[in-house]
N, C-alpha and C positions, 0 to 999 in steps of 0.2 A: 540576477539568478542565484549567485553565491550567497548574497545577503539573505534572501528569502529562505534558502536551504538551511543556512546556519541558524536562523530564527527558529525554524521548526525543530532543528536539532537541540537547541538550547531549552526549548519547552519540554521536550522529552527527557533531557538530562536532569532538569530540575525535579521532575516527577520521580525519576530513577533514584536520585540521590536522597530524596526524602524517605525512601524505603530502606536505606542503608543505616547500619548501626553506627552511632557516633561514640567513639571511645576516648576521644581527646578533646577537651574543651577548646583548645586553641586551633583545632582543625575542623570546625563545624561548617555549616553552609555559608555563614557570613564570611569566613576565611576564603572559601572557594569563590564566592562572588567577587571579593576584592581581587583575588588573583586573576580571575577572568578579565576584570576591568583593566587591570594593569597590563596584562599580557596583550590585550587588544591595542592598547596605547603604544606599547613597545613594538608590536608587530607592524603597526602603521609607520612608526618612525624608522624602523630598520628594514622595511620592505620584505617582510616574511610572509609565508603562506598561511593565511587565516584558516584554511581548511584543515591544517594540522594543528596550529596553535590553539584555536578555540576548543576543539574536543579534548586536547591534552590538558588544557587549563581546567576545563570543567571536571574532568575525570581523574585528575592527578592524585586526589586523596579519596577515591571511592573505596579504598581500603586504608584505614589509618589505625596505627597501633600506638599506645601510650609511650612517652619518652623512655620509661624505664622497662619496657617490654623486652624480653630476651631476643625476640625476632624482629625488632624495630628495623634493622638493616635490610630486611626482606620486604618491608611494607610496600615500597614503590614498585617492585617487581610483581607483587601480588595485585596491586592496583592496576598495573598495566595489563596483566592477563584478564582481570575482571572487566576492564574498560573495553578490550577487544571483544569479549563475549557480548557486552551490551551493544557495541557498534554493529556487530553481526546481526543481532536481534532486530535492529531498526533499519537494516539494509544501508548503513553508511557505506560510501564507496570504498571498496577494498584496497584500492591503490594507495590509500593513505594509512593503512593499518600499521605498516612497519615503522613509519616516521612517528606516528602517534605513540606507539608502544615504546619506542626509544626515548621520546621526550618525557614520558611519564616515568620510565625506569630511572632516567638520569637526573631527575629534578632534585632528588633527596641528598642531603648532606651525608647521611649515614650509609647510603648505598655505595658511595664512592665510585660512580660510573662516569666516565668522561662524556661531555656533550659533543656529539659529532656533527650536528646540524645547527643552522641558525635558529630553527624553530625550537629545538631542544634548549638552546642557550636562553631563548626568550622566556620559555616556561620556567626554567630554573631561576632566572633573574626575577620574574614576577613573584614567584613563591618566596624567594629570599628577601625581596623588598618588603614583604608583609611582616617580616621580623624586625623592621626598623620603624622609626618615627613614633607618633603617638600610639598607633595600633600596636607597634612592636613592644612598647613599654607595657601596654595593657595585657598583651598575650603572654609576655614574660611573667607577669604577676599572676595570671590565671594558672599557668603551668606550675609555677613555684608554689602556689597555694595548694594545688592538687598533690604536690610532692612533699608538702609540709616543710618547705625551706624557710629559714629565717630571712627577714628582709635584708639585713646587712650585718657585717661584723662590728660589734661594739667597739673594738679596739682599733680597727683599721677599715673603715667603711668602703674606701675607694681603692683598695689594693695598692697603697703607696709603698708599703714595706713588706709585702708578702705576695705569694703567688695566688691568683684567684682560684676559688674553690666553689664552683656553682652547684655542687652537690649539697652544700650547706647554706649558701647565701644567694638570694635572688640578684642583688646588685652585681655580684661577681660574674654573673652570666654576661653582663655587658662587656666586661673586660676579657672574659674567656672566649667568647664567640661573637657577640653582636657587633662589636667595633672592628671586627676583621672581615665583615661581610662585604663592604664596599670594594675592598681590594680583590675580592673573588668574583665580582660581577663580570659578566661577559661582554655586554654591549655598551657602547657610549651613552645611549639614552638611559639605561639603567644606572650607570655609574653617576650620571648627573643627578638623577632623582635620589639615589642612595646617599650621596653627600648631603643633600638637603635634609633628608630624614635623619641622618646621623647628627646633624646640628641640633635638631629638636631634642634628641636624647641627651646630648651633652648639656643643653640648657636645663633639662630636667634634673640632671645630677648636680648642677650648680645650685639650683633651688633647693634640692634635698640637703646639700651640704650646709646651706644657710639655715635650714630649719632644724637640723640636728646638732 
């Protein structure tokens, strides 16, 4: 019964999201689909409530602002509010609204809201895992290109003798943020996957060092 219900919800969500404006190339529908996939896997491993995890994962970026937008820290709250409006419009069971709203609000780095439920932790973990691995590298370069960042510092590409500055250099973002993600993941399942994806990124930097 739940599976059929969620399939119907996902079909409606896909249509809804296609009508929303995309303002950030790294938070498009492909990102959402990956987060949904990962969130389902984590929810199964951690025995979380799919009736909360699935809607929150689908709708976590239904409002997305660019990285350099002054209201970036409010985007997850805006997305949570908009998500509830959508859920009301499709008659999604109201007993899940509070948990879904919290999971969406707290998924964001910039919002700085603690995750108080297992479902919120899973949605946050799924979103953060998408910043790691091969996809994480590609997304970092997408955003860096949009912000006109240089790929790396000519004098110290890998931040060996200076503090990372990802406002200027793409590779610095690995050291400033991305390599700290695994330690901030909430669930054992996400931590295991995060370490695997981080190894992919470190291999990429080894190859980059060889080439330059």
